[in-house]
All heavy atoms as a GROMACS GRO file, in nm:
protein
  637
    1MET      N    1   6.986   9.014   6.947
    1MET     CA    2   7.012   9.051   7.085
    1MET      C    3   6.900   9.003   7.176
    1MET      O    4   6.785   8.993   7.136
    1MET     CB    5   7.021   9.203   7.098
    1MET     CG    6   7.146   9.264   7.038
    1MET     SD    7   7.285   9.219   7.144
    1MET     CE    8   7.416   9.265   7.041
    2SER      N    9   6.936   8.974   7.301
    2SER     CA   10   6.839   8.923   7.397
    2SER      C   11   6.796   9.035   7.491
    2SER      O   12   6.865   9.135   7.504
    2SER     CB   13   6.899   8.810   7.480
    2SER     OG   14   6.934   8.703   7.397
    3THR      N   15   6.688   9.010   7.560
    3THR     CA   16   6.636   9.105   7.659
    3THR      C   17   6.640   9.036   7.796
    3THR      O   18   6.608   8.918   7.809
    3THR     CB   19   6.493   9.144   7.626
    3THR    OG1   20   6.490   9.206   7.498
    3THR    CG2   21   6.436   9.240   7.728
    4LEU      N   22   6.677   9.111   7.899
    4LEU     CA   23   6.682   9.059   8.035
    4LEU      C   24   6.612   9.158   8.124
    4LEU      O   25   6.641   9.278   8.122
    4LEU     CB   26   6.830   9.046   8.076
    4LEU     CG   27   6.858   9.008   8.220
    4LEU    CD1   28   6.809   8.865   8.250
    4LEU    CD2   29   7.007   9.019   8.248
    5THR      N   30   6.522   9.109   8.208
    5THR     CA   31   6.454   9.192   8.309
    5THR      C   32   6.506   9.154   8.445
    5THR      O   33   6.511   9.035   8.479
    5THR     CB   34   6.300   9.169   8.303
    5THR    OG1   35   6.254   9.201   8.170
    5THR    CG2   36   6.230   9.256   8.403
    6ILE      N   37   6.548   9.252   8.523
    6ILE     CA   38   6.599   9.229   8.658
    6ILE      C   39   6.501   9.288   8.757
    6ILE      O   40   6.483   9.406   8.760
    6ILE     CB   41   6.739   9.286   8.676
    6ILE    CG1   42   6.835   9.228   8.573
    6ILE    CG2   43   6.790   9.263   8.817
    6ILE    CD1   44   6.974   9.288   8.571
    7ARG      N   45   6.440   9.202   8.836
    7ARG     CA   46   6.343   9.246   8.939
    7ARG      C   47   6.411   9.256   9.073
    7ARG      O   48   6.514   9.192   9.098
    7ARG     CB   49   6.226   9.151   8.945
    7ARG     CG   50   6.142   9.156   8.819
    7ARG     CD   51   6.022   9.061   8.835
    7ARG     NE   52   5.934   9.070   8.719
    7ARG     CZ   53   5.951   9.002   8.607
    7ARG    NH1   54   6.054   8.922   8.594
    7ARG    NH2   55   5.868   9.015   8.506
    8ASN      N   56   6.352   9.334   9.161
    8ASN     CA   57   6.396   9.348   9.299
    8ASN      C   58   6.541   9.393   9.312
    8ASN      O   59   6.618   9.344   9.395
    8ASN     CB   60   6.380   9.215   9.376
    8ASN     CG   61   6.237   9.167   9.377
    8ASN    OD1   62   6.146   9.248   9.390
    8ASN    ND2   63   6.215   9.038   9.360
    9LEU      N   64   6.579   9.486   9.225
    9LEU     CA   65   6.714   9.543   9.228
    9LEU      C   66   6.726   9.639   9.345
    9LEU      O   67   6.639   9.724   9.364
    9LEU     CB   68   6.742   9.615   9.096
    9LEU     CG   69   6.882   9.670   9.074
    9LEU    CD1   70   6.983   9.557   9.072
    9LEU    CD2   71   6.889   9.748   8.946
   10ASP      N   72   6.828   9.622   9.424
   10ASP     CA   73   6.852   9.711   9.538
   10ASP      C   74   6.861   9.855   9.488
   10ASP      O   75   6.933   9.883   9.391
   10ASP     CB   76   6.986   9.669   9.604
   10ASP     CG   77   7.015   9.748   9.730
   10ASP    OD1   78   6.999   9.871   9.732
   10ASP    OD2   79   7.057   9.684   9.829
   11PRO      N   80   6.789   9.949   9.553
   11PRO     CA   81   6.793  10.088   9.508
   11PRO      C   82   6.932  10.146   9.510
   11PRO      O   83   6.966  10.232   9.428
   11PRO     CB   84   6.700  10.161   9.611
   11PRO     CG   85   6.616  10.054   9.667
   11PRO     CD   86   6.695   9.926   9.663
   12ASN      N   87   7.017  10.100   9.603
   12ASN     CA   88   7.154  10.152   9.607
   12ASN      C   89   7.234  10.109   9.484
   12ASN      O   90   7.316  10.184   9.432
   12ASN     CB   91   7.225  10.105   9.733
   12ASN     CG   92   7.167  10.166   9.859
   12ASN    OD1   93   7.122  10.281   9.857
   12ASN    ND2   94   7.163  10.089   9.966
   13VAL      N   95   7.207   9.987   9.437
   13VAL     CA   96   7.274   9.938   9.315
   13VAL      C   97   7.231  10.023   9.196
   13VAL      O   98   7.312  10.064   9.114
   13VAL     CB   99   7.242   9.789   9.293
   13VAL    CG1  100   7.296   9.742   9.158
   13VAL    CG2  101   7.299   9.705   9.406
   14LYS      N  102   7.100  10.049   9.190
   14LYS     CA  103   7.048  10.131   9.078
   14LYS      C  104   7.108  10.272   9.082
   14LYS      O  105   7.147  10.326   8.980
   14LYS     CB  106   6.897  10.138   9.086
   14LYS     CG  107   6.838  10.215   8.971
   14LYS     CD  108   6.687  10.217   8.976
   14LYS     CE  109   6.628  10.303   8.864
   14LYS     NZ  110   6.481  10.314   8.876
   15HIS      N  111   7.120  10.328   9.201
   15HIS     CA  112   7.177  10.461   9.214
   15HIS      C  113   7.323  10.465   9.170
   15HIS      O  114   7.364  10.556   9.096
   15HIS     CB  115   7.165  10.509   9.361
   15HIS     CG  116   7.228  10.641   9.386
   15HIS    ND1  117   7.172  10.760   9.345
   15HIS    CD2  118   7.346  10.674   9.448
   15HIS    CE1  119   7.254  10.860   9.381
   15HIS    NE2  120   7.358  10.809   9.442
   16GLN      N  121   7.399  10.363   9.211
   16GLN     CA  122   7.540  10.356   9.170
   16GLN      C  123   7.553  10.335   9.020
   16GLN      O  124   7.642  10.393   8.957
   16GLN     CB  125   7.611  10.242   9.243
   16GLN     CG  126   7.646  10.274   9.388
   16GLN     CD  127   7.736  10.395   9.398
   16GLN    OE1  128   7.694  10.500   9.447
   16GLN    NE2  129   7.858  10.383   9.355
   17LEU      N  130   7.464  10.254   8.966
   17LEU     CA  131   7.464  10.233   8.822
   17LEU      C  132   7.435  10.362   8.746
   17LEU      O  133   7.500  10.394   8.647
   17LEU     CB  134   7.359  10.126   8.786
   17LEU     CG  135   7.362  10.070   8.646
   17LEU    CD1  136   7.493  10.003   8.614
   17LEU    CD2  137   7.246   9.970   8.629
   18ARG      N  138   7.338  10.439   8.795
   18ARG     CA  139   7.305  10.566   8.732
   18ARG      C  140   7.423  10.662   8.741
   18ARG      O  141   7.457  10.735   8.647
   18ARG     CB  142   7.182  10.627   8.799
   18ARG     CG  143   7.130  10.754   8.734
   18ARG     CD  144   7.011  10.811   8.809
   18ARG     NE  145   6.903  10.716   8.823
   18ARG     CZ  146   6.802  10.703   8.738
   18ARG    NH1  147   6.794  10.781   8.634
   18ARG    NH2  148   6.706  10.614   8.758
   19LYS      N  149   7.488  10.662   8.857
   19LYS     CA  150   7.603  10.751   8.880
   19LYS      C  151   7.718  10.715   8.786
   19LYS      O  152   7.779  10.802   8.723
   19LYS     CB  153   7.648  10.737   9.027
   19LYS     CG  154   7.757  10.830   9.067
   19LYS     CD  155   7.783  10.812   9.216
   19LYS     CE  156   7.908  10.880   9.257
   19LYS     NZ  157   7.944  10.855   9.397
   20LEU      N  158   7.750  10.583   8.774
   20LEU     CA  159   7.856  10.541   8.684
   20LEU      C  160   7.824  10.575   8.538
   20LEU      O  161   7.913  10.614   8.463
   20LEU     CB  162   7.878  10.389   8.699
   20LEU     CG  163   7.950  10.344   8.824
   20LEU    CD1  164   7.946  10.192   8.837
   20LEU    CD2  165   8.095  10.396   8.827
   21ALA      N  166   7.696  10.554   8.502
   21ALA     CA  167   7.655  10.584   8.365
   21ALA      C  168   7.677  10.731   8.334
   21ALA      O  169   7.727  10.766   8.226
   21ALA     CB  170   7.509  10.546   8.344
   22ALA      N  171   7.642  10.818   8.427
   22ALA     CA  172   7.663  10.960   8.408
   22ALA      C  173   7.811  10.995   8.396
   22ALA      O  174   7.851  11.076   8.312
   22ALA     CB  175   7.599  11.040   8.522
   23GLU      N  176   7.892  10.934   8.479
   23GLU     CA  177   8.038  10.958   8.473
   23GLU      C  178   8.097  10.913   8.341
   23GLU      O  179   8.189  10.978   8.288
   23GLU     CB  180   8.107  10.882   8.587
   23GLU     CG  181   8.083  10.943   8.725
   23GLU     CD  182   8.141  10.859   8.836
   23GLU    OE1  183   8.210  10.759   8.808
   23GLU    OE2  184   8.117  10.892   8.953
   24HIS      N  185   8.042  10.803   8.284
   24HIS     CA  186   8.096  10.752   8.158
   24HIS      C  187   8.024  10.809   8.037
   24HIS      O  188   8.061  10.779   7.923
   24HIS     CB  189   8.087  10.600   8.156
   24HIS     CG  190   8.173  10.534   8.259
   24HIS    ND1  191   8.131  10.426   8.333
   24HIS    CD2  192   8.298  10.563   8.302
   24HIS    CE1  193   8.224  10.390   8.418
   24HIS    NE2  194   8.328  10.472   8.401
   25GLY      N  195   7.920  10.890   8.059
   25GLY     CA  196   7.851  10.953   7.948
   25GLY      C  197   7.767  10.853   7.864
   25GLY      O  198   7.755  10.874   7.744
   26VAL      N  199   7.717  10.752   7.928
   26VAL     CA  200   7.634  10.656   7.858
   26VAL      C  201   7.500  10.637   7.933
   26VAL      O  202   7.486  10.686   8.045
   26VAL     CB  203   7.705  10.516   7.845
   26VAL    CG1  204   7.829  10.529   7.764
   26VAL    CG2  205   7.737  10.459   7.980
   27SER      N  206   7.410  10.565   7.870
   27SER     CA  207   7.283  10.538   7.935
   27SER      C  208   7.303  10.437   8.050
   27SER      O  209   7.405  10.362   8.052
   27SER     CB  210   7.182  10.482   7.838
   27SER     OG  211   7.222  10.352   7.795
   28MET      N  212   7.208  10.436   8.142
   28MET     CA  213   7.213  10.338   8.249
   28MET      C  214   7.206  10.196   8.193
   28MET      O  215   7.273  10.105   8.243
   28MET     CB  216   7.095  10.361   8.345
   28MET     CG  217   7.128  10.334   8.486
   28MET     SD  218   7.003  10.397   8.600
   28MET     CE  219   6.885  10.267   8.590
   29GLU      N  220   7.129  10.180   8.092
   29GLU     CA  221   7.116  10.048   8.026
   29GLU      C  222   7.252  10.004   7.967
   29GLU      O  223   7.291   9.888   7.983
   29GLU     CB  224   7.011  10.055   7.914
   29GLU     CG  225   6.979   9.924   7.852
   29GLU     CD  226   6.866   9.936   7.750
   29GLU    OE1  227   6.817  10.048   7.724
   29GLU    OE2  228   6.832   9.831   7.694
   30GLN      N  229   7.322  10.097   7.903
   30GLN     CA  230   7.454  10.063   7.846
   30GLN      C  231   7.552  10.033   7.958
   30GLN      O  232   7.634   9.937   7.948
   30GLN     CB  233   7.506  10.178   7.758
   30GLN     CG  234   7.640  10.147   7.693
   30GLN     CD  235   7.632  10.025   7.601
   30GLN    OE1  236   7.543  10.017   7.519
   30GLN    NE2  237   7.725   9.932   7.615
   31GLU      N  238   7.546  10.106   8.067
   31GLU     CA  239   7.637  10.083   8.178
   31GLU      C  240   7.612   9.944   8.236
   31GLU      O  241   7.703   9.871   8.271
   31GLU     CB  242   7.620  10.190   8.286
   31GLU     CG  243   7.722  10.184   8.396
   31GLU     CD  244   7.863  10.218   8.350
   31GLU    OE1  245   7.879  10.298   8.259
   31GLU    OE2  246   7.958  10.162   8.408
   32ALA      N  247   7.483   9.906   8.246
   32ALA     CA  248   7.447   9.772   8.298
   32ALA      C  249   7.500   9.663   8.203
   32ALA      O  250   7.554   9.563   8.248
   32ALA     CB  251   7.298   9.762   8.316
   33ARG      N  252   7.485   9.684   8.073
   33ARG     CA  253   7.536   9.588   7.976
   33ARG      C  254   7.686   9.570   7.991
   33ARG      O  255   7.738   9.458   7.989
   33ARG     CB  256   7.504   9.632   7.833
   33ARG     CG  257   7.364   9.594   7.787
   33ARG     CD  258   7.349   9.611   7.637
   33ARG     NE  259   7.363   9.749   7.593
   33ARG     CZ  260   7.260   9.835   7.581
   33ARG    NH1  261   7.137   9.795   7.608
   33ARG    NH2  262   7.278   9.958   7.541
   34ASP      N  263   7.757   9.683   8.003
   34ASP     CA  264   7.901   9.680   8.017
   34ASP      C  265   7.944   9.606   8.146
   34ASP      O  266   8.035   9.526   8.145
   34ASP     CB  267   7.962   9.819   8.014
   34ASP     CG  268   7.944   9.887   7.880
   34ASP    OD1  269   7.914   9.819   7.781
   34ASP    OD2  270   7.966  10.010   7.874
   35ALA      N  271   7.874   9.636   8.256
   35ALA     CA  272   7.906   9.573   8.384
   35ALA      C  273   7.882   9.424   8.380
   35ALA      O  274   7.963   9.345   8.429
   35ALA     CB  275   7.824   9.637   8.496
   36LEU      N  276   7.771   9.382   8.317
   36LEU     CA  277   7.745   9.240   8.302
   36LEU      C  278   7.849   9.172   8.217
   36LEU      O  279   7.895   9.062   8.247
   36LEU     CB  280   7.605   9.218   8.245
   36LEU     CG  281   7.491   9.238   8.342
   36LEU    CD1  282   7.356   9.242   8.268
   36LEU    CD2  283   7.489   9.132   8.449
   37ALA      N  284   7.887   9.236   8.109
   37ALA     CA  285   7.987   9.179   8.018
   37ALA      C  286   8.122   9.161   8.091
   37ALA      O  287   8.188   9.058   8.075
   37ALA     CB  288   8.004   9.265   7.894
   38ARG      N  289   8.157   9.262   8.171
   38ARG     CA  290   8.284   9.250   8.246
   38ARG      C  291   8.272   9.140   8.351
   38ARG      O  292   8.369   9.069   8.377
   38ARG     CB  293   8.318   9.382   8.315
   38ARG     CG  294   8.369   9.490   8.225
   38ARG     CD  295   8.423   9.607   8.306
   38ARG     NE  296   8.328   9.662   8.400
   38ARG     CZ  297   8.240   9.760   8.375
   38ARG    NH1  298   8.232   9.812   8.252
   38ARG    NH2  299   8.157   9.801   8.466
   39GLY      N  300   8.156   9.127   8.411
   39GLY     CA  301   8.136   9.032   8.520
   39GLY      C  302   8.140   8.887   8.474
   39GLY      O  303   8.178   8.798   8.550
   40VAL      N  304   8.103   8.859   8.352
   40VAL     CA  305   8.097   8.721   8.303
   40VAL      C  306   8.204   8.692   8.198
   40VAL      O  307   8.200   8.590   8.134
   40VAL     CB  308   7.959   8.683   8.249
   40VAL    CG1  309   7.855   8.694   8.358
   40VAL    CG2  310   7.922   8.769   8.129
   41ALA      N  311   8.296   8.785   8.183
   41ALA     CA  312   8.403   8.765   8.083
   41ALA      C  313   8.472   8.633   8.108
   41ALA      O  314   8.506   8.599   8.221
   41ALA     CB  315   8.502   8.882   8.088
   42VAL      N  316   8.497   8.563   8.002
   42VAL     CA  317   8.568   8.435   8.011
   42VAL      C  318   8.714   8.465   8.036
   42VAL      O  319   8.775   8.544   7.966
   42VAL     CB  320   8.550   8.354   7.881
   42VAL    CG1  321   8.627   8.226   7.889
   42VAL    CG2  322   8.403   8.332   7.853
   43GLU      N  323   8.768   8.401   8.139
   43GLU     CA  324   8.910   8.421   8.171
   43GLU      C  325   8.997   8.355   8.066
   43GLU      O  326   8.963   8.251   8.011
   43GLU     CB  327   8.942   8.362   8.310
   43GLU     CG  328   8.878   8.438   8.423
   43GLU     CD  329   8.924   8.382   8.558
   43GLU    OE1  330   9.032   8.322   8.563
   43GLU    OE2  331   8.849   8.399   8.652
   44GLN      N  332   9.110   8.418   8.045
   44GLN     CA  333   9.210   8.361   7.957
   44GLN      C  334   9.270   8.238   8.025
   44GLN      O  335   9.286   8.235   8.146
   44GLN     CB  336   9.321   8.461   7.927
   44GLN     CG  337   9.271   8.583   7.853
   44GLN     CD  338   9.221   8.548   7.716
   44GLN    OE1  339   9.275   8.462   7.649
   44GLN    NE2  340   9.116   8.614   7.672
   45PRO      N  341   9.304   8.136   7.950
   45PRO     CA  342   9.366   8.019   8.012
   45PRO      C  343   9.495   8.058   8.082
   45PRO      O  344   9.569   8.143   8.034
   45PRO     CB  345   9.395   7.925   7.896
   45PRO     CG  346   9.353   7.995   7.772
   45PRO     CD  347   9.291   8.123   7.804
   46ARG      N  348   9.515   7.998   8.196
   46ARG     CA  349   9.637   8.031   8.272
   46ARG      C  350   9.759   7.971   8.205
   46ARG      O  351   9.754   7.860   8.155
   46ARG     CB  352   9.627   7.976   8.414
   46ARG     CG  353   9.523   8.046   8.494
   46ARG     CD  354   9.522   7.994   8.634
   46ARG     NE  355   9.421   8.061   8.710
   46ARG     CZ  356   9.424   8.075   8.840
   46ARG    NH1  357   9.528   8.027   8.906
   46ARG    NH2  358   9.329   8.140   8.904
   47ARG      N  359   9.864   8.048   8.206
   47ARG     CA  360   9.991   7.998   8.150
   47ARG      C  361  10.054   7.907   8.254
   47ARG      O  362  10.042   7.929   8.373
   47ARG     CB  363  10.085   8.112   8.116
   47ARG     CG  364  10.031   8.200   8.006
   47ARG     CD  365  10.132   8.303   7.962
   47ARG     NE  366  10.203   8.360   8.076
   47ARG     CZ  367  10.305   8.439   8.065
   47ARG    NH1  368  10.349   8.471   7.947
   47ARG    NH2  369  10.366   8.489   8.170
   48LYS      N  370  10.127   7.808   8.206
   48LYS     CA  371  10.198   7.722   8.296
   48LYS      C  372  10.315   7.801   8.357
   48LYS      O  373  10.381   7.880   8.286
   48LYS     CB  374  10.253   7.600   8.223
   48LYS     CG  375  10.144   7.507   8.177
   48LYS     CD  376  10.203   7.385   8.109
   48LYS     CE  377  10.091   7.292   8.063
   48LYS     NZ  378  10.143   7.174   7.995
   49PRO      N  379  10.338   7.782   8.486
   49PRO     CA  380  10.450   7.855   8.548
   49PRO      C  381  10.585   7.807   8.490
   49PRO      O  382  10.599   7.692   8.451
   49PRO     CB  383  10.439   7.820   8.697
   49PRO     CG  384  10.353   7.699   8.702
   49PRO     CD  385  10.269   7.700   8.580
   50SER      N  386  10.678   7.897   8.491
   50SER     CA  387  10.811   7.862   8.440
   50SER      C  388  10.884   7.776   8.542
   50SER      O  389  10.848   7.771   8.661
   50SER     CB  390  10.892   7.990   8.414
   50SER     OG  391  10.918   8.055   8.538
   51ILE      N  392  10.986   7.710   8.497
   51ILE     CA  393  11.067   7.626   8.587
   51ILE      C  394  11.132   7.713   8.694
   51ILE      O  395  11.146   7.667   8.808
   51ILE     CB  396  11.172   7.541   8.509
   51ILE    CG1  397  11.236   7.436   8.599
   51ILE    CG2  398  11.276   7.629   8.447
   51ILE    CD1  399  11.145   7.325   8.644
   52GLU      N  400  11.167   7.836   8.660
   52GLU     CA  401  11.229   7.926   8.760
   52GLU      C  402  11.128   7.961   8.869
   52GLU      O  403  11.164   7.962   8.987
   52GLU     CB  404  11.275   8.056   8.692
   52GLU     CG  405  11.396   8.039   8.603
   52GLU     CD  406  11.353   7.992   8.461
   52GLU    OE1  407  11.234   8.002   8.424
   52GLU    OE2  408  11.440   7.942   8.388
   53ALA      N  409  11.002   7.984   8.830
   53ALA     CA  410  10.900   8.015   8.933
   53ALA      C  411  10.875   7.896   9.025
   53ALA      O  412  10.858   7.911   9.146
   53ALA     CB  413  10.770   8.056   8.864
   54LEU      N  414  10.873   7.775   8.970
   54LEU     CA  415  10.853   7.656   9.049
   54LEU      C  416  10.972   7.631   9.140
   54LEU      O  417  10.954   7.590   9.256
   54LEU     CB  418  10.830   7.535   8.958
   54LEU     CG  419  10.700   7.535   8.880
   54LEU    CD1  420  10.694   7.419   8.782
   54LEU    CD2  421  10.581   7.528   8.975
   55THR      N  422  11.091   7.654   9.092
   55THR     CA  423  11.211   7.637   9.172
   55THR      C  424  11.210   7.735   9.290
   55THR      O  425  11.252   7.699   9.402
   55THR     CB  426  11.340   7.656   9.087
   55THR    OG1  427  11.331   7.565   8.976
   55THR    CG2  428  11.465   7.630   9.169
   56GLN      N  429  11.166   7.856   9.266
   56GLN     CA  430  11.163   7.959   9.370
   56GLN      C  431  11.072   7.914   9.485
   56GLN      O  432  11.099   7.944   9.600
   56GLN     CB  433  11.109   8.090   9.310
   56GLN     CG  434  11.110   8.206   9.406
   56GLN     CD  435  11.250   8.254   9.442
   56GLN    OE1  436  11.345   8.235   9.367
   56GLN    NE2  437  11.261   8.313   9.557
   57LEU      N  438  10.968   7.839   9.457
   57LEU     CA  439  10.878   7.792   9.563
   57LEU      C  440  10.947   7.696   9.661
   57LEU      O  441  10.913   7.690   9.778
   57LEU     CB  442  10.758   7.720   9.502
   57LEU     CG  443  10.661   7.809   9.424
   57LEU    CD1  444  10.555   7.721   9.354
   57LEU    CD2  445  10.596   7.912   9.513
   58GLY      N  446  11.047   7.625   9.614
   58GLY     CA  447  11.115   7.526   9.698
   58GLY      C  448  11.238   7.578   9.770
   58GLY      O  449  11.301   7.504   9.844
   59ARG      N  450  11.273   7.705   9.750
   59ARG     CA  451  11.394   7.759   9.814
   59ARG      C  452  11.370   7.785   9.962
   59ARG      O  453  11.262   7.821  10.004
   59ARG     CB  454  11.436   7.888   9.746
   59ARG     CG  455  11.491   7.864   9.610
   59ARG     CD  456  11.570   7.983   9.562
   59ARG     NE  457  11.623   7.948   9.431
   59ARG     CZ  458  11.629   8.032   9.330
   59ARG    NH1  459  11.586   8.154   9.346
   59ARG    NH2  460  11.678   7.995   9.217
   60LYS      N  461  11.478   7.770  10.038
   60LYS     CA  462  11.472   7.803  10.180
   60LYS      C  463  11.468   7.954  10.194
   60LYS      O  464  11.530   8.027  10.118
   60LYS     CB  465  11.596   7.750  10.254
   60LYS     CG  466  11.595   7.600  10.274
   60LYS     CD  467  11.713   7.564  10.362
   60LYS     CE  468  11.703   7.420  10.403
   60LYS     NZ  469  11.812   7.382  10.494
   61PRO      N  470  11.400   8.004  10.299
   61PRO     CA  471  11.398   8.148  10.321
   61PRO      C  472  11.537   8.200  10.360
   61PRO      O  473  11.618   8.125  10.416
   61PRO     CB  474  11.296   8.168  10.434
   61PRO     CG  475  11.268   8.031  10.490
   61PRO     CD  476  11.317   7.930  10.393
   62ASP      N  477  11.560   8.326  10.332
   62ASP     CA  478  11.689   8.386  10.362
   62ASP      C  479  11.712   8.402  10.513
   62ASP      O  480  11.822   8.399  10.563
   62ASP     CB  481  11.700   8.524  10.297
   62ASP     CG  482  11.696   8.514  10.146
   62ASP    OD1  483  11.733   8.407  10.093
   62ASP    OD2  484  11.656   8.614  10.083
   63LYS      N  485  11.603   8.425  10.587
   63LYS     CA  486  11.615   8.443  10.733
   63LYS      C  487  11.512   8.353  10.799
   63LYS      O  488  11.414   8.308  10.737
   63LYS     CB  489  11.592   8.589  10.770
   63LYS     CG  490  11.461   8.645  10.725
   63LYS     CD  491  11.448   8.795  10.756
   63LYS     CE  492  11.313   8.846  10.706
   63LYS     NZ  493  11.296   8.985  10.728
   64PRO      N  494  11.530   8.323  10.929
   64PRO     CA  495  11.435   8.236  10.999
   64PRO      C  496  11.294   8.295  10.995
   64PRO      O  497  11.271   8.415  10.998
   64PRO     CB  498  11.488   8.235  11.142
   64PRO     CG  499  11.630   8.277  11.134
   64PRO     CD  500  11.640   8.367  11.013
   65PHE      N  501  11.198   8.205  10.988
   65PHE     CA  502  11.058   8.241  10.974
   65PHE      C  503  10.984   8.197  11.100
   65PHE      O  504  10.983   8.079  11.132
   65PHE     CB  505  10.998   8.175  10.852
   65PHE     CG  506  10.854   8.209  10.828
   65PHE    CD1  507  10.818   8.334  10.782
   65PHE    CD2  508  10.757   8.114  10.853
   65PHE    CE1  509  10.686   8.365  10.760
   65PHE    CE2  510  10.623   8.145  10.831
   65PHE     CZ  511  10.589   8.272  10.784
   66ASP      N  512  10.924   8.293  11.175
   66ASP     CA  513  10.853   8.261  11.295
   66ASP      C  514  10.702   8.262  11.267
   66ASP      O  515  10.636   8.362  11.268
   66ASP     CB  516  10.887   8.366  11.403
   66ASP     CG  517  10.825   8.332  11.538
   66ASP    OD1  518  10.749   8.234  11.549
   66ASP    OD2  519  10.857   8.406  11.634
   67LEU      N  520  10.650   8.140  11.239
   67LEU     CA  521  10.510   8.127  11.204
   67LEU      C  522  10.417   8.170  11.319
   67LEU      O  523  10.315   8.231  11.295
   67LEU     CB  524  10.478   7.984  11.164
   67LEU     CG  525  10.336   7.956  11.118
   67LEU    CD1  526  10.301   8.042  10.998
   67LEU    CD2  527  10.319   7.808  11.084
   68LYS      N  528  10.456   8.142  11.442
   68LYS     CA  529  10.372   8.180  11.557
   68LYS      C  530  10.359   8.332  11.562
   68LYS      O  531  10.252   8.387  11.585
   68LYS     CB  532  10.428   8.125  11.686
   68LYS     CG  533  10.341   8.163  11.804
   68LYS     CD  534  10.390   8.104  11.935
   68LYS     CE  535  10.305   8.131  12.054
   68LYS     NZ  536  10.222   8.247  12.056
   69LYS      N  537  10.469   8.402  11.542
   69LYS     CA  538  10.466   8.550  11.545
   69LYS      C  539  10.374   8.603  11.437
   69LYS      O  540  10.293   8.694  11.462
   69LYS     CB  541  10.607   8.605  11.528
   69LYS     CG  542  10.613   8.755  11.529
   69LYS     CD  543  10.755   8.802  11.503
   69LYS     CE  544  10.758   8.953  11.489
   69LYS     NZ  545  10.882   9.006  11.439
   70VAL      N  546  10.384   8.551  11.317
   70VAL     CA  547  10.302   8.595  11.206
   70VAL      C  548  10.154   8.569  11.237
   70VAL      O  549  10.068   8.652  11.218
   70VAL     CB  550  10.342   8.525  11.073
   70VAL    CG1  551  10.243   8.559  10.962
   70VAL    CG2  552  10.483   8.569  11.036
   71SER      N  553  10.125   8.449  11.291
   71SER     CA  554   9.989   8.410  11.325
   71SER      C  555   9.934   8.503  11.434
   71SER      O  556   9.819   8.552  11.427
   71SER     CB  557   9.984   8.266  11.372
   71SER     OG  558   9.856   8.231  11.411
   72ASP      N  559  10.016   8.529  11.538
   72ASP     CA  560   9.972   8.618  11.645
   72ASP      C  561   9.943   8.758  11.594
   72ASP      O  562   9.844   8.823  11.635
   72ASP     CB  563  10.080   8.623  11.756
   72ASP     CG  564  10.089   8.495  11.835
   72ASP    OD1  565   9.999   8.411  11.822
   72ASP    OD2  566  10.191   8.480  11.908
   73GLU      N  567  10.027   8.807  11.505
   73GLU     CA  568  10.004   8.939  11.445
   73GLU      C  569   9.875   8.946  11.366
   73GLU      O  570   9.803   9.043  11.371
   73GLU     CB  571  10.124   8.979  11.359
   73GLU     CG  572  10.250   9.009  11.438
   73GLU     CD  573  10.371   9.029  11.348
   73GLU    OE1  574  10.362   9.010  11.225
   73GLU    OE2  575  10.479   9.061  11.403
   74MET      N  576   9.848   8.838  11.290
   74MET     CA  577   9.727   8.834  11.213
   74MET      C  578   9.604   8.836  11.303
   74MET      O  579   9.506   8.909  11.278
   74MET     CB  580   9.721   8.710  11.124
   74MET     CG  581   9.814   8.720  11.007
   74MET     SD  582   9.824   8.577  10.893
   74MET     CE  583   9.700   8.467  10.940
   75TRP      N  584   9.608   8.757  11.413
   75TRP     CA  585   9.494   8.755  11.504
   75TRP      C  586   9.478   8.886  11.576
   75TRP      O  587   9.367   8.933  11.596
   75TRP     CB  588   9.510   8.641  11.604
   75TRP     CG  589   9.469   8.508  11.548
   75TRP    CD1  590   9.550   8.411  11.500
   75TRP    CD2  591   9.337   8.461  11.526
   75TRP    NE1  592   9.476   8.304  11.453
   75TRP    CE2  593   9.344   8.335  11.467
   75TRP    CE3  594   9.212   8.514  11.552
   75TRP    CZ2  595   9.232   8.261  11.433
   75TRP    CZ3  596   9.099   8.442  11.517
   75TRP    CH2  597   9.110   8.316  11.459
   76ASP      N  598   9.587   8.946  11.618
   76ASP     CA  599   9.583   9.077  11.685
   76ASP      C  600   9.521   9.181  11.592
   76ASP      O  601   9.439   9.264  11.636
   76ASP     CB  602   9.720   9.122  11.732
   76ASP     CG  603   9.772   9.038  11.846
   76ASP    OD1  604   9.693   8.966  11.911
   76ASP    OD2  605   9.894   9.043  11.871
   77GLU      N  606   9.558   9.179  11.466
   77GLU     CA  607   9.508   9.276  11.369
   77GLU      C  608   9.358   9.254  11.349
   77GLU      O  609   9.282   9.348  11.333
   77GLU     CB  610   9.582   9.261  11.237
   77GLU     CG  611   9.548   9.367  11.134
   77GLU     CD  612   9.601   9.505  11.176
   77GLU    OE1  613   9.702   9.514  11.244
   77GLU    OE2  614   9.536   9.603  11.136
   78GLY      N  615   9.314   9.128  11.347
   78GLY     CA  616   9.175   9.098  11.326
   78GLY      C  617   9.086   9.137  11.442
   78GLY      O  618   8.966   9.160  11.426
   79LEU      N  619   9.138   9.150  11.561
   79LEU     CA  620   9.064   9.184  11.681
   79LEU      C  621   9.048   9.332  11.700
   79LEU      O  622   8.974   9.376  11.783
   79LEU     CB  623   9.127   9.118  11.805
   79LEU     CG  624   9.127   8.967  11.806
   79LEU    CD1  625   9.205   8.916  11.928
   79LEU    CD2  626   8.988   8.910  11.806
   80ARG      N  627   9.121   9.409  11.625
   80ARG     CA  628   9.113   9.555  11.639
   80ARG      C  629   8.988   9.613  11.581
   80ARG      O  630   8.927   9.575  11.495
   80ARG     CB  631   9.232   9.623  11.574
   80ARG     CG  632   9.359   9.594  11.649
   80ARG     CD  633   9.473   9.669  11.590
   80ARG     NE  634   9.594   9.620  11.655
   80ARG     CZ  635   9.713   9.647  11.614
   80ARG    NH1  636   9.733   9.722  11.511
   80ARG    NH2  637   9.818   9.600  11.678
   0.00000   0.00000   0.00000
């Protein structure tokens, strides 16, 4: 096993780590190991999409689509 030293850790991160460790009933060190392992987990290779999924991408929408209205709504929401 290897050893890793982390310097200049934000106190809030340490506090959250301690809190999570207590909730899970493990040491802070174990919680950190688990979090690191989850964070760098190798993703499974993506499956190729089915022909049905690809065909669905090319279908016409059922009703008219107003891109300007959708865009305006997104901008209005962002300004709130």
